[in-house]
N, C-alpha and C positions, 0 to 999 in steps of 0.2 A: 528248189524244190516248190510246186505250186500248192497253195492252199486254197479250200473254199472258205470264206468269212462272211457271213451275214448274206449268202447267195451270191456272192461275186468270186469270181475266179481271180486270186491275187498271185501275180507272176510277172517278173519284168517284162515279160515280152508281150503283155495283154494290156491294151489300154482301155480303160472305161468310157464308154459313151453310152449310157444307159438311157433308153426311152422307157417313161412310164406306162405308155400306152401299150407297150408289148409284155408289161410284168403279168405274171401269172402266179407268182409266190415264190419263196425262197428256194433255192436249189442246195439241197444238202447232199446230195450224191450225183454222180453222172452215170447213167445208165446206158446210154446210147450216143454215137455221134451220128448226124445225118448231115451229109454234104450235097449241097445242091448249088447252081449257078444262076445269078440273077440276070436280067436282060438289061441292066444298067451299064453304062459305060465307064461310070466312076463309082467310088465308094461314096462320094458326098451324094449323087444321085439317089443311090440306094438309102442314104440318111434322110433324105428330103422325103422319100415315099414313107419312112418310118413315121413321120411327124403328122401325117395326114391318114395313117391307117393304122388298124390293131394287128396288122398281119406283118410277121417279120423273124427273124431269126435270132438265136441267143449270141451267135458269133458271127462276125463278118471277118473274112481275110480278104486285105486289098491286094490288087494286083502286085504291088511293091513288097507283099509279105507281111505288112503290118496286121495285126491281129487286134479286133475291137470286141469288147462284150458289150452287146445291145440290150440284153435283157437279163 
């Protein structure tokens, strides 16, 4: 079962790859899920853009199915 602890989703299927520039505060509940697609060819390209911008997503799902929490 998934849990939210200190603003992070704790689940064996989710890897934490937090970018402080994307942080807006602790997440205490999930109200909605918004799905969109990036133009990047790999997850690493998306992560690279997160380091130079304050724009991003809370979660990224890689092409291989790996889920990352980024904020």
